[in-house]
N, C-alpha and C positions, 0 to 999 in steps of 0.2 A: 705758738709762733704761728702767724697767719703765712700761709704760703700764696704768695702772689700769681706765680707761674713757674714753670719747669722749661728747661730748656737745654737739651742734649746732655741731660743727667745732672745739670746744674739746677739747684733748687733756690729761687729767689725768695725771699720773706723779709718779715718784719719780726721783731722781738715785741712780745704783747704789752712790755713795760716802756716803751719807747715814746710814749705820746706827749713828751714835754714839749709844750708850744716853743722854748727857746732853743731847741735843737730841730735845724732844718730836716725836710723830708730826706730820706735816704732809704737805701736799699742794701740788704745783705744778701749773700751768696755762699753756697757751700756746694762741693763735689768731693765726696770723700773727706780727706783732711784738709782739702785746699779751701780757703776762706777768702772773701772779700767783702769789702763795704764802699758803696758809691752814694756820694751825695747828688741829690737830683736838682737842688736849688741851692744858689741861683743858677748854678750850671751845672753839667755833670762833671764828677771830679772823683779821682779815686782818693777815699780816705785811707784805707789801709788794705794790707791783703798778706797772705802767707800761703806758700806753695803753690804760687800761681805764675807761669813764664810770663814776658812781657808780650809775645805774641797771644798768649791766651788773655791777658788784660785789655789789650787792645780790641780782641774779640767782643770780650763782655762788654766794653765801654759802648761799643756799638749796639750790642742787645739792649743795655738799659736805655740809650738814645732812643732806640727803636720803640721802646715801651714806658718812656718817660711819663706820657698821658695817663696810661692805665696803672703805672706805679703810683702816681701823685693821686689819682682817684680814689685808689684802695687805701692810700695812706691817709686822706681826709676822711672817707667812709669809715674805716676802722677806729680812728683816734678821734672821731668827730671833732676835728679841728677845722 
């Protein structure tokens, strides 16, 4: 699992088998048992989450938004898409 960055104990990463060109760029995150997945294309949108409050999800949405360019750069670099 390539880790793109860490933020306040959250690990933002891709699964290494996700480079399907039919699936848009997205990022997973985990902190303990809490997990979430955000789409970054065409807009940042929560795909799924478990164990995170709405306050945490709003904060994490901002973190993904602030790092969108980095996430997409690393996605294309890693998956050669």
